[in-house]
C-alpha positions in Angstrom: 58.0 -56.7 -120.4 57.2 -56.4 -124.1 58.6 -53.3 -126.3 56.7 -51.8 -129.3 59.1 -50.2 -131.7 57.7 -47.9 -134.5 59.6 -48.4 -137.5 57.2 -47.3 -140.4 58.8 -44.5 -141.7 60.7 -43.4 -145.2 62.9 -40.8 -143.8 63.4 -38.7 -146.9 65.6 -36.5 -144.9 68.2 -39.2 -144.7 67.7 -40.4 -148.1 71.6 -39.6 -148.8 72.8 -41.8 -145.8 70.3 -44.8 -147.2 66.9 -46.3 -146.9 64.2 -46.9 -145.2 65.2 -45.1 -142.4 65.4 -47.6 -139.7 68.1 -49.3 -141.5 70.2 -46.2 -141.8 73.7 -46.9 -140.9 75.3 -45.3 -137.9 78.9 -46.3 -137.2 77.9 -49.6 -139.0 74.9 -50.5 -137.1 71.2 -49.6 -138.4 69.3 -47.3 -136.6 67.0 -50.0 -135.6 69.8 -52.4 -134.5 71.1 -50.3 -132.1 67.5 -48.9 -130.4 66.8 -53.1 -130.0 70.4 -53.7 -128.7 70.1 -51.1 -126.2 66.6 -52.3 -125.1 68.1 -56.0 -124.6 70.6 -54.1 -122.4 67.7 -53.1 -120.5 66.5 -56.3 -120.1 63.8 -56.2 -122.8 63.6 -59.3 -125.1 59.9 -59.6 -125.9 59.9 -57.1 -129.2 56.8 -55.8 -131.6 58.1 -53.8 -134.9 55.8 -51.8 -136.8 57.0 -51.3 -140.1 55.5 -49.6 -142.9 58.2 -48.2 -146.0 59.7 -51.4 -147.4 58.7 -53.2 -144.4 59.7 -56.6 -146.4 63.3 -55.3 -146.9 63.0 -54.3 -142.8 61.7 -57.5 -141.7 64.2 -59.6 -143.3 66.4 -57.5 -141.8 65.1 -58.2 -138.6 64.7 -61.9 -139.2 68.3 -61.9 -139.6 69.0 -60.0 -136.1 67.0 -62.5 -134.3 69.6 -64.9 -134.8 72.3 -62.7 -133.6 70.6 -61.5 -130.6 69.1 -62.8 -127.7 65.7 -61.8 -128.6 63.3 -64.4 -127.2 60.2 -63.2 -129.8 59.7 -60.7 -132.6 56.6 -60.0 -134.0 56.1 -58.2 -137.2 53.5 -55.5 -137.6 52.5 -53.8 -140.9 51.0 -50.4 -141.3 49.8 -50.1 -144.7 49.3 -46.2 -143.9 52.9 -45.7 -143.2 52.7 -42.4 -144.8 50.1 -40.6 -142.6 50.6 -39.6 -138.8 52.3 -42.0 -136.4 50.1 -42.7 -134.2 48.1 -45.2 -136.7 51.3 -47.0 -136.2 50.8 -47.5 -132.4 47.0 -48.0 -133.1 48.3 -51.3 -135.3 49.6 -53.1 -132.0 46.9 -52.8 -130.3 45.6 -56.4 -130.4 49.3 -57.5 -129.1 49.6 -55.5 -126.1 47.0 -56.0 -123.4 49.4 -54.6 -120.4 52.3 -52.4 -119.6 55.1 -52.0 -122.0 57.6 -50.1 -123.7 56.9 -47.7 -126.5 60.2 -46.9 -128.6 61.2 -45.1 -131.8 63.6 -46.3 -134.4 65.2 -43.3 -134.7 65.7 -42.5 -131.3 69.0 -43.4 -130.0 69.5 -43.3 -126.3 71.6 -44.7 -122.9 70.2 -48.0 -121.9 70.3 -46.8 -118.5 67.3 -44.4 -119.2 65.0 -47.3 -120.3 66.4 -49.4 -117.0 65.2 -46.8 -114.6 61.8 -45.7 -116.7 61.0 -49.6 -116.3 61.1 -49.5 -112.4 58.5 -46.2 -112.5 55.3 -46.7 -110.8 52.2 -46.8 -113.5 48.6 -46.8 -113.2 46.4 -49.0 -114.9 45.1 -46.2 -117.3 48.7 -44.3 -117.5 51.4 -43.5 -119.8 54.6 -42.1 -118.6 57.0 -40.3 -121.0 60.6 -39.8 -120.4 61.6 -36.1 -121.0 64.4 -34.1 -120.7 64.7 -30.7 -119.2 67.9 -29.4 -121.0 65.8 -27.3 -123.9 69.4 -26.1 -124.9 70.4 -29.9 -125.5 73.2 -29.9 -128.2 71.9 -33.3 -129.6 68.5 -31.3 -130.1 67.3 -29.6 -133.1 64.7 -27.7 -130.8 62.7 -26.4 -133.9 62.2 -29.9 -134.7 61.7 -31.3 -131.6 58.1 -31.9 -129.8 57.9 -29.8 -126.7 56.4 -30.7 -123.6 54.6 -28.6 -120.9 55.3 -30.1 -117.2 53.1 -29.0 -114.0 53.5 -31.3 -110.6 55.3 -33.9 -112.4 52.1 -34.3 -114.9 52.3 -33.7 -118.5 49.8 -30.7 -119.1 50.3 -30.3 -122.7 52.5 -31.5 -125.8 53.3 -30.8 -129.4 55.8 -29.2 -131.9 54.3 -25.7 -132.2 53.0 -25.2 -128.2 53.9 -21.7 -127.0 54.6 -22.8 -123.3 57.0 -25.5 -122.8 59.7 -26.3 -120.1 60.5 -29.9 -121.3 61.6 -31.8 -124.8 59.8 -35.6 -125.5 62.5 -38.2 -125.9 60.1 -40.3 -127.5 60.6 -43.5 -125.0 57.4 -44.6 -123.3 56.2 -46.7 -120.2 52.8 -47.5 -121.5 49.4 -49.1 -120.8 46.9 -50.0 -123.5 45.4 -46.4 -122.5 47.7 -44.9 -124.9 45.5 -46.6 -127.8 42.4 -45.3 -126.2 44.0 -41.7 -126.2 44.8 -41.7 -129.9 41.6 -43.2 -130.7 39.8 -40.2 -129.0 42.2 -37.6 -130.8 41.2 -39.1 -133.9 37.5 -38.9 -133.0 37.1 -35.9 -131.3 40.3 -33.8 -133.3 40.8 -35.8 -136.5 44.6 -36.0 -135.1 46.2 -39.2 -135.7 49.6 -38.4 -134.0 51.1 -39.8 -131.1 51.0 -36.2 -129.7 47.5 -36.0 -130.2 47.1 -38.9 -128.3 49.1 -37.9 -125.5 47.3 -34.5 -125.1 43.9 -36.5 -124.9 45.2 -37.9 -121.9 47.1 -34.8 -120.1 43.6 -33.6 -120.5 42.6 -36.2 -117.5 45.6 -36.1 -115.6 46.9 -39.3 -117.0 50.5 -38.7 -118.6 53.3 -38.5 -116.2 56.6 -37.1 -116.8 59.9 -39.0 -116.3 63.0 -36.8 -115.9 66.1 -37.6 -117.8 69.2 -37.1 -115.4 71.8 -35.9 -118.4 71.9 -39.5 -120.1 72.3 -39.9 -123.9 69.5 -39.3 -126.4 68.9 -38.3 -129.8 66.4 -38.2 -132.5 68.5 -38.9 -135.5 66.5 -37.1 -138.4 68.9 -36.0 -140.7 72.1 -35.9 -141.5 72.8 -33.3 -139.3 71.5 -35.1 -136.3 73.5 -38.4 -137.4 76.5 -36.8 -137.5 75.9 -35.3 -134.2 75.2 -39.1 -132.7 78.3 -40.4 -134.5 80.2 -37.7 -132.8 79.2 -38.5 -129.5 79.2 -42.2 -129.8 83.0 -41.7 -130.7 83.9 -39.6 -128.0 82.3 -41.4 -125.8 84.9 -44.1 -126.0 87.5 -41.8 -124.4 85.5 -41.9 -121.3 86.8 -45.3 -120.2 88.0 -44.9 -116.8 90.6 -47.7 -116.8 92.6 -45.3 -119.5 95.9 -44.2 -118.4 97.4 -40.5 -119.5 98.8 -42.2 -122.5 95.8 -43.9 -123.8 93.5 -40.9 -122.6 95.4 -38.2 -124.2 97.5 -39.4 -127.0 96.0 -43.3 -128.3 92.4 -42.9 -127.5 92.1 -39.3 -130.0 93.8 -41.5 -132.9 92.5 -45.0 -132.3 88.7 -43.6 -132.3 89.6 -42.0 -135.8 90.4 -45.5 -136.8 87.6 -47.2 -135.2 85.1 -44.7 -137.1 86.2 -46.8 -140.3 86.6 -50.0 -139.2 83.4 -50.2 -137.8 81.8 -50.3 -141.2 83.8 -53.5 -142.0 83.4 -57.1 -141.3 86.4 -56.9 -139.4 85.9 -58.6 -135.8 87.5 -57.3 -132.4 89.4 -60.6 -132.0 91.0 -59.9 -135.5 91.9 -56.5 -134.4 93.3 -57.6 -131.5 95.4 -60.5 -133.2 96.4 -57.9 -135.8 97.7 -55.5 -133.2 99.7 -58.4 -131.5 101.4 -59.0 -134.8 102.6 -55.5 -135.2 104.2 -55.7 -131.4 106.0 -59.4 -132.7 107.2 -57.7 -135.9 108.5 -54.7 -133.3 110.4 -57.2 -131.2 112.0 -59.0 -133.8 113.1 -55.4 -135.4 114.7 -54.8 -131.8 116.8 -58.0 -132.3 118.4 -56.5 -135.5 121.5 -54.3 -134.5 121.0 -50.9 -135.6 119.5 -47.8 -135.0 117.1 -47.6 -137.8 115.3 -51.0 -137.0 115.2 -50.0 -133.5 113.5 -46.8 -134.0 111.4 -48.6 -136.6 110.2 -51.8 -133.9 109.4 -48.6 -131.3 107.1 -46.7 -133.8 105.4 -50.4 -134.6 105.0 -51.3 -130.6 103.4 -47.8 -130.7 101.2 -48.4 -133.6 100.2 -52.0 -131.6 99.3 -49.8 -128.6 97.0 -47.5 -130.5 95.9 -50.0 -132.6 94.9 -52.2 -129.2 92.3 -49.6 -128.6 90.2 -50.6 -131.6 89.3 -53.6 -130.2 87.5 -53.0 -127.5 85.9 -49.5 -129.1 84.5 -51.8 -132.1 83.2 -54.5 -129.8 81.5 -51.4 -127.9 80.0 -49.7 -130.8 78.9 -52.9 -132.5 77.6 -54.4 -129.0 80.1 -57.2 -129.8 81.8 -57.3 -126.4 82.4 -60.7 -125.0 83.9 -62.2 -121.8 86.1 -64.4 -124.5 87.1 -61.1 -126.7 88.3 -59.6 -123.6 89.9 -62.2 -122.1 91.8 -63.2 -125.5 92.8 -59.2 -125.7 94.5 -59.5 -122.0 96.5 -62.9 -123.5 97.7 -61.4 -126.2 98.6 -57.9 -124.6 101.0 -60.5 -121.8 102.5 -62.1 -125.0 103.1 -58.7 -126.6 104.6 -56.9 -123.7 107.1 -60.1 -122.7 108.2 -60.1 -126.6 108.7 -56.5 -126.3 110.7 -56.6 -123.9 112.8 -59.4 -124.5 113.6 -58.0 -127.8 114.8 -54.5 -126.3 116.8 -56.7 -124.0 118.1 -58.5 -126.9 119.3 -55.2 -128.4 120.6 -53.6 -125.0 122.7 -56.9 -124.1 124.4 -56.8 -128.0 125.9 -53.5 -126.6 128.0 -52.6 -123.7 125.6 -53.2 -121.0 125.3 -57.1 -121.0 125.0 -57.8 -117.6 123.5 -55.0 -116.3 120.9 -55.3 -119.8 119.7 -58.8 -118.7 119.2 -57.7 -115.0 117.2 -54.8 -116.1 115.2 -56.6 -118.9 114.1 -59.4 -116.4 112.9 -57.0 -113.6 111.2 -55.2 -116.9 109.2 -58.0 -117.9 108.4 -59.1 -113.8 107.1 -55.4 -113.1 104.9 -55.8 -116.6 103.5 -58.7 -115.7 102.8 -58.1 -112.0 101.3 -54.8 -112.6 98.7 -56.6 -115.0 98.2 -59.3 -112.6 97.4 -56.3 -109.9 95.2 -53.9 -112.0 91.9 -55.7 -111.9 91.4 -55.7 -108.4 93.2 -52.3 -107.9 91.3 -50.7 -110.2 87.9 -52.0 -109.0 88.9 -50.3 -105.9 90.2 -47.5 -106.5 87.4 -46.4 -109.2 84.9 -47.9 -106.3 85.8 -47.1 -102.9 88.9 -44.8 -103.4 87.0 -43.0 -106.3 90.7 -41.1 -107.2 91.9 -39.9 -110.0 94.8 -38.1 -108.2 97.4 -40.5 -109.1 98.1 -41.5 -112.8 97.5 -45.0 -113.5 100.8 -46.6 -114.9 99.5 -49.3 -117.1 100.6 -50.8 -120.9 100.0 -47.7 -122.3 102.6 -45.9 -120.5 105.1 -48.8 -120.6 104.8 -49.0 -124.4 105.0 -45.0 -125.0 108.3 -45.3 -122.8 109.3 -47.8 -125.3 108.5 -45.9 -128.2 110.3 -42.7 -126.7 113.5 -44.7 -125.5 114.0 -46.6 -128.8 113.6 -43.2 -130.5 116.4 -41.8 -128.3 118.5 -44.8 -128.8 118.6 -45.5 -125.1 117.2 -49.4 -125.3 119.3 -50.2 -121.8 117.9 -46.8 -119.6 114.5 -47.2 -121.0 114.7 -51.1 -119.5 115.7 -49.6 -116.3 113.0 -46.9 -116.0 110.3 -49.7 -117.0 111.8 -52.0 -114.2 112.0 -49.4 -111.8 108.5 -47.6 -112.7 106.4 -51.0 -113.0 107.8 -52.7 -110.0 107.7 -49.5 -107.5 103.8 -49.0 -109.3 103.4 -52.8 -108.0 104.3 -52.4 -104.6 102.5 -48.8 -104.2 99.4 -50.8 -105.1 100.2 -53.5 -102.6 100.6 -51.0 -100.0 97.1 -49.1 -100.6 95.7 -52.5 -101.0 96.8 -53.0 -97.7 95.5 -50.0 -96.1 92.0 -49.5 -97.7 91.3 -53.7 -99.0 
């Protein structure tokens, strides 16, 4: 299915953040790129982009993006009258779109799930379906500036920014047939109204505009610095919703790593480089554990916890910049296992140098075995717990908890006791997972 994106505007209200508007960055990626990548996630790969203000600059960006994304085809369309109503930009694509297509705005961010579901909606040959939000108090929407919609029996009967009666908001996401071009043409000839909303009103008068109701998925019209800031805050806060996070990751590490990520996404640093830096921190921590003395022991614990916090940034950057790859996840997991072994070995060395020689060796051995077995069982157990069991009653004991125990234990100058606690907890949790899997697997 083809996808038409309107990216012709100037965006004067966002001028201080950059220009032209489609290229205004939000957490390291331009608005237009975020829209295209969301469309790609929804299975679209044939794009028609209407440019206008600083069109050559936008076109150069798109050509460069084509080499970085799985875009099958990208067609440039120019609207010289970009400073007039948005319906004219839509009309510029008429010759390219003869069948059903998706219409998006370059400044409307959305969850890909909205588009996936919208594509599945039935559509008549002369109809248009518009995604709408029934939540008029949506915190991401500026109600005064939003386009309002009146719906009756699943059909849109009126649309516009100034209408008095409304029960939904226009999300700027359309599943359309070429009938949309006829609607805009009729609006121009009959009402001298070249807006997209004007075209929708003409089609709505004939009962040809369907309403697709959004089910609480995120979307936002980024029109000014305030809405841009709201979008950034949502995207960052959304990082904290990872279902496999343990209690330490959720309540301590994520709030800190997301703040670091906010700056990292604006650089050229890659997720794999962040993973490597996190591993180096763990390596340095292990080296400090080997050195006798409380100061180096405590400093190593602090470094280990910093590495654990930074370890969350690689995944956050990859999700925010659409750079998640199978290799990246695997590479991070490999480095984590090495980091775990080094930290526990260094702690064992430190405890062995004290008065608990033989006991330290046993505790260290079982701590390493327990941590590896817990990591080994994590994927299948998490899939079952989040799928069939759907339970959050039992806290997830993972790497975040293990490293936090190391951090606390070193600050309290209790390396042997820390190893013992980790050995008991990690192995006990592994046994619990085996029993749960036997019962429910």
